[in-house]
Backbone bond lengths (Angstrom), bond angles and torsions (degrees), N, CA, C in turn:
res aa  C-N    CA-C-N  psi(-1)  N-CA   C-N-CA  omega(-1)  CA-C   N-CA-C  phi
1 M - - - 1.399 - - 1.449 113.67 -
2 T 1.325 117.57 127.39 1.495 121.54 -177.41 1.463 113.18 -119.91
3 D 1.228 122.73 3.16 1.536 123.96 -179.60 1.538 102.67 -83.66
4 P 1.352 115.97 110.98 1.467 120.84 177.73 1.493 115.15 -59.18
5 V 1.281 118.93 -33.34 1.527 122.54 -178.70 1.552 105.36 -64.56
6 Q 1.351 117.72 -48.66 1.418 121.09 -176.29 1.459 110.31 -67.38
7 I 1.330 118.17 -38.30 1.479 122.33 177.77 1.585 112.53 -60.72
8 A 1.413 111.02 -42.93 1.498 115.64 177.48 1.486 110.17 -62.18
9 N 1.283 115.48 -49.58 1.507 120.20 175.45 1.518 116.57 -51.97
10 D 1.351 112.78 -42.81 1.510 120.89 -179.40 1.576 108.41 -69.30
11 R 1.298 118.01 -44.27 1.510 122.42 -179.43 1.480 109.32 -62.58
12 F 1.275 121.45 -42.49 1.450 125.89 176.86 1.557 107.76 -61.56
13 A 1.318 121.03 -48.20 1.445 125.93 174.92 1.469 113.77 -57.92
14 Q 1.306 119.18 -27.55 1.438 122.70 -178.10 1.508 108.20 -85.16
15 G 1.302 120.04 -8.29 1.478 120.38 171.70 1.481 111.12 109.95
16 F 1.229 123.74 5.63 1.455 127.66 168.67 1.537 107.92 -67.88
17 N 1.313 115.72 153.96 1.515 119.43 178.94 1.571 103.25 -76.72
18 C 1.325 112.56 172.04 1.437 120.12 -173.65 1.558 111.07 -67.40
19 A 1.318 115.57 -44.82 1.469 116.72 175.35 1.505 116.34 -59.04
20 Q 1.404 113.92 -40.30 1.470 116.42 174.33 1.582 115.07 -63.14
21 A 1.353 106.19 -41.80 1.585 111.83 -178.33 1.512 109.12 -58.83
22 V 1.309 120.20 -45.26 1.369 123.87 -171.60 1.502 111.29 -74.15
23 L 1.364 115.21 -53.40 1.489 124.98 -178.85 1.567 109.96 -52.59
24 S 1.402 112.71 -50.98 1.482 117.09 -171.14 1.570 110.84 -70.94
25 A 1.328 116.82 -22.01 1.464 119.49 -179.77 1.533 110.37 -69.26
26 F 1.352 117.54 -26.65 1.369 126.51 178.80 1.397 118.02 -102.55
27 A 1.400 117.79 6.72 1.426 121.71 -173.68 1.533 116.51 -64.06
28 A 1.314 115.48 -40.07 1.459 122.21 -178.36 1.519 109.09 -64.72
29 Q 1.290 118.08 -43.39 1.475 121.26 178.72 1.493 112.36 -68.05
30 A 1.350 117.16 -28.68 1.438 124.05 178.24 1.494 114.45 -80.31
31 G 1.302 113.24 -13.25 1.481 115.15 -178.30 1.547 119.10 83.44
32 I 1.386 113.60 24.25 1.433 122.39 175.81 1.464 109.35 -124.80
33 S 1.351 117.71 161.76 1.444 122.76 -178.42 1.563 108.85 -80.84
34 E 1.352 116.09 152.35 1.424 115.22 178.81 1.479 110.40 -63.74
35 E 1.342 122.87 -34.61 1.393 122.88 176.65 1.600 111.96 -57.42
36 S 1.276 113.31 -46.65 1.489 120.15 178.86 1.529 109.80 -56.89
37 A 1.285 115.00 -48.11 1.425 123.99 179.39 1.476 112.61 -53.36
38 L 1.400 112.10 -52.99 1.474 124.72 -176.76 1.618 106.72 -60.71
39 R 1.234 113.04 -46.27 1.552 113.40 176.52 1.468 118.07 -68.99
40 L 1.305 116.32 -38.33 1.490 120.67 177.06 1.501 110.81 -61.04
41 A 1.344 117.63 -46.16 1.419 122.22 -172.85 1.594 112.09 -81.12
42 S 1.320 113.72 -13.19 1.516 113.10 -171.86 1.505 118.05 -55.59
43 P 1.374 122.04 -30.63 1.447 121.02 -179.35 1.578 112.75 -79.97
44 F 1.322 116.89 -7.44 1.458 123.21 -168.80 1.582 116.41 -90.38
45 G 1.270 112.13 -8.70 1.509 117.88 -178.49 1.484 111.34 -67.83
46 G 1.316 116.05 156.11 1.434 121.10 176.69 1.606 113.23 65.54
47 G 1.271 114.19 25.57 1.427 118.43 178.74 1.522 112.30 78.36
48 I 1.308 114.68 48.58 1.427 124.65 -177.09 1.520 110.95 71.59
49 A 1.265 116.99 95.22 1.537 124.70 174.75 1.593 109.19 54.54
50 R 1.372 110.78 41.12 1.486 118.94 170.63 1.554 105.80 60.33
51 Q 1.296 120.18 44.37 1.433 124.62 -178.75 1.549 106.64 -107.56
52 G 1.345 121.96 -9.97 1.440 122.32 -179.55 1.450 114.24 77.98
53 Q 1.378 119.20 16.39 1.452 122.12 176.28 1.525 111.96 -82.41
54 V 1.232 121.39 -134.20 1.466 124.46 -177.51 1.504 112.17 -64.46
55 C 1.348 112.66 126.86 1.466 121.46 -175.75 1.585 111.84 -45.66
56 G 1.236 116.12 131.59 1.486 121.96 177.74 1.538 114.02 -59.91
57 A 1.338 117.28 -36.56 1.468 118.57 175.91 1.590 111.15 -62.40
58 L 1.296 113.80 -38.04 1.477 118.88 177.40 1.552 110.47 -71.44
59 T 1.263 119.50 -41.45 1.372 125.04 178.69 1.577 110.36 -60.03
60 G 1.379 111.65 -49.43 1.546 117.13 178.08 1.467 111.13 -58.11
61 A 1.394 118.09 -41.72 1.395 120.26 -177.61 1.560 113.47 -67.81
62 L 1.356 113.11 -34.80 1.466 119.01 -179.59 1.589 106.82 -70.56
63 M 1.352 119.58 -39.11 1.467 119.21 177.60 1.573 108.38 -66.24
64 A 1.264 124.10 -32.93 1.440 127.00 -179.83 1.636 106.12 -71.35
65 L 1.267 111.08 -41.21 1.459 117.31 -176.85 1.581 109.35 -68.56
66 G 1.263 116.62 -36.39 1.468 123.45 176.05 1.461 112.19 -67.42
67 L 1.332 115.70 -41.67 1.543 114.58 177.04 1.525 113.61 -70.11
68 Q 1.252 118.13 -21.80 1.524 121.19 179.24 1.514 112.77 -91.91
69 R 1.447 114.81 -42.66 1.438 120.00 -171.32 1.491 112.68 -122.86
70 G 1.261 119.43 -1.23 1.459 125.20 178.65 1.523 114.90 -61.59
71 N 1.257 112.90 167.69 1.494 123.54 177.07 1.472 112.70 -84.99
72 S 1.217 118.53 146.92 1.548 122.34 167.05 1.409 110.26 -123.08
73 T 1.298 123.54 15.39 1.443 127.68 169.99 1.493 108.50 -141.57
74 P 1.287 115.79 150.73 1.540 118.19 -178.90 1.504 113.43 -54.52
75 Q 1.283 118.71 -30.35 1.485 120.74 -175.63 1.555 111.11 -73.18
76 G 1.352 119.68 -14.92 1.445 118.40 179.46 1.492 116.79 -93.98
77 K 1.359 119.61 2.83 1.434 122.60 -172.07 1.440 111.87 -68.01
78 D 1.350 119.41 -35.42 1.533 116.73 179.73 1.452 111.38 -60.24
79 E 1.404 122.54 -40.47 1.409 124.13 179.62 1.502 109.77 -69.32
80 T 1.299 123.23 -35.72 1.430 125.47 174.72 1.523 109.76 -62.35
81 Y 1.351 118.16 -47.46 1.412 119.62 175.82 1.501 114.96 -61.27
82 R 1.326 117.52 -38.19 1.476 121.69 176.68 1.575 111.76 -60.31
83 I 1.295 117.55 -54.96 1.401 118.01 -178.20 1.528 111.31 -65.08
84 S 1.351 118.65 -35.68 1.462 120.69 -177.98 1.574 109.32 -72.91
85 Q 1.353 121.53 -34.40 1.404 125.15 174.16 1.546 111.58 -63.67
86 E 1.274 115.27 -42.71 1.514 121.79 176.01 1.481 109.50 -59.59
87 F 1.454 116.95 -46.17 1.461 116.99 -178.37 1.602 109.43 -68.18
88 V 1.321 120.30 -38.43 1.429 119.67 179.01 1.474 110.75 -63.92
89 Q 1.260 119.18 -43.12 1.498 124.99 176.30 1.587 113.68 -57.35
90 A 1.340 112.74 -44.87 1.462 120.80 178.78 1.566 110.31 -67.53
91 F 1.304 118.49 -38.43 1.419 123.63 173.68 1.599 113.25 -60.44
92 Q 1.375 110.42 -46.13 1.521 113.41 177.78 1.480 110.55 -69.28
93 E 1.258 120.49 -35.80 1.490 118.16 179.97 1.542 107.88 -66.07
94 R 1.317 120.76 -41.51 1.401 125.25 -176.21 1.606 111.06 -71.38
95 H 1.275 116.13 -40.17 1.514 115.55 -175.34 1.495 112.28 -111.88
96 G 1.318 123.02 -5.27 1.516 124.32 171.51 1.541 112.24 91.73
97 A 1.328 119.80 -11.07 1.482 119.70 175.73 1.478 106.23 -165.61
98 I 1.411 115.76 171.37 1.392 117.42 173.13 1.565 115.37 -118.43
99 L 1.395 113.41 -11.31 1.350 121.84 178.64 1.508 111.44 -82.71
100 C 1.350 113.54 130.68 1.453 121.67 -179.36 1.617 108.26 -49.22
101 R 1.330 115.84 -53.20 1.410 119.75 -170.77 1.512 114.34 -66.43
102 E 1.292 113.87 -23.91 1.544 117.02 170.58 1.550 110.74 -77.38
103 L 1.327 112.49 -39.72 1.499 116.74 -172.98 1.503 109.77 -67.80
104 V 1.405 118.00 -42.07 1.397 122.55 -178.96 1.526 117.49 -92.06
105 G 1.313 114.49 -12.84 1.488 120.49 170.40 1.605 110.11 81.64
106 Y 1.277 116.86 15.38 1.482 118.55 -179.28 1.589 104.04 -140.15
107 D 1.351 115.87 152.60 1.455 123.02 173.60 1.535 106.53 -92.53
108 I 1.301 116.11 88.88 1.562 118.00 -174.15 1.503 111.63 -79.79
109 S 1.255 117.06 11.34 1.540 120.14 170.43 1.445 115.89 -77.68
110 T 1.372 114.82 -13.49 1.453 120.28 -179.83 1.545 107.73 -111.24
111 P 1.280 114.64 149.33 1.539 118.11 177.74 1.538 111.57 -56.75
112 E 1.325 117.81 -35.61 1.446 121.62 -176.43 1.520 110.11 -75.65
113 G 1.356 116.63 -36.57 1.502 119.71 178.48 1.535 110.58 -72.59
114 L 1.366 115.76 -37.16 1.481 116.80 178.18 1.565 110.56 -68.38
115 Q 1.337 115.49 -37.39 1.551 116.66 179.09 1.580 106.04 -66.44
116 A 1.353 117.78 -44.32 1.448 118.64 176.89 1.466 116.92 -59.34
117 A 1.275 115.24 -37.46 1.519 121.32 173.42 1.525 112.45 -63.18
118 R 1.272 113.09 -47.04 1.512 120.08 176.94 1.621 106.81 -59.02
119 E 1.246 117.90 -50.40 1.449 117.99 -175.59 1.515 108.21 -65.57
120 G 1.304 119.41 -37.11 1.422 119.37 175.11 1.527 117.60 -75.74
121 K 1.327 115.98 -1.29 1.408 123.16 172.89 1.536 112.99 61.31
122 V 1.337 115.41 29.24 1.486 114.98 -178.27 1.456 112.58 -72.59
123 F 1.322 121.77 -23.70 1.489 116.66 178.53 1.532 111.94 -78.51
124 A 1.340 116.03 -4.69 1.521 116.84 168.81 1.544 110.66 -105.97
125 S 1.333 116.71 -18.16 1.459 119.40 -179.05 1.511 115.40 -98.74
126 V 1.244 115.97 -41.98 1.466 120.08 -176.56 1.557 116.08 -98.50
127 C 1.289 114.21 -40.25 1.485 119.61 -174.70 1.561 112.69 -66.24
128 P 1.273 121.51 -42.53 1.484 117.64 176.01 1.518 117.70 -53.30
129 G 1.440 115.43 -30.65 1.407 120.65 -177.48 1.579 108.64 -75.07
130 L 1.364 113.84 -30.42 1.431 120.34 179.52 1.570 108.70 -73.06
131 V 1.294 115.83 -45.63 1.487 119.68 -179.50 1.644 105.12 -62.56
132 N 1.400 118.28 -48.18 1.327 115.41 179.37 1.533 117.12 -59.53
133 G 1.369 112.73 -41.44 1.459 121.18 177.49 1.450 114.85 -57.31
134 A 1.379 114.95 -50.08 1.414 118.98 -175.13 1.574 110.08 -71.28
135 A 1.362 117.55 -38.77 1.530 117.05 168.85 1.399 116.70 -62.48
136 D 1.248 119.46 -36.82 1.464 122.29 179.59 1.551 112.04 -66.00
137 M 1.301 112.70 -47.03 1.511 118.38 174.90 1.486 113.00 -58.34
138 L 1.311 112.41 -46.09 1.507 113.64 178.74 1.498 117.65 -67.50
139 A 1.354 115.87 -36.20 1.404 117.27 171.96 1.527 115.37 -63.52
140 E 1.336 115.14 -33.75 1.505 117.18 174.96 1.502 109.68 -65.72
141 I 1.344 119.10 -46.45 1.483 121.45 -179.47 1.491 109.69 -58.73
142 L 1.353 117.39 -48.05 1.464 121.35 -168.48 1.614 111.02 -85.85
143 K 1.321 112.56 -9.08 1.484 118.50 175.26 1.582 106.27 65.98
144 V 1.332 114.56 48.66 1.569 113.14 176.26 1.501 108.13 -121.60
């Protein structure tokens, strides 16, 4: 299978976090191994270490974007910020927010909030759409 959007969806369904699902789906095109992508993105699920901050699907997409379009000299950082800001804005317009806790409707940084989110099944109902959306947007930008 070579469709990165489907790969991201499948990886999330297999139990990987949203950041891992998105970054690993674009690993081959970015020139890194799937294992490296999975390891690199592993702390970013749940809005960075399950803190409810920036959505892991968005973070994974930004990492993949950086690997393919990011700067490797200080002079290129303005262009990297520009394309990244455009991506973040598009994600926010598409999904209504960029913070995990706002997207899922629970503060998963607390044991009570995490339990409520699990009981509410948001990781099965909300998060797949975020993974799909981030991967779809990234595939469009990268033309893969």
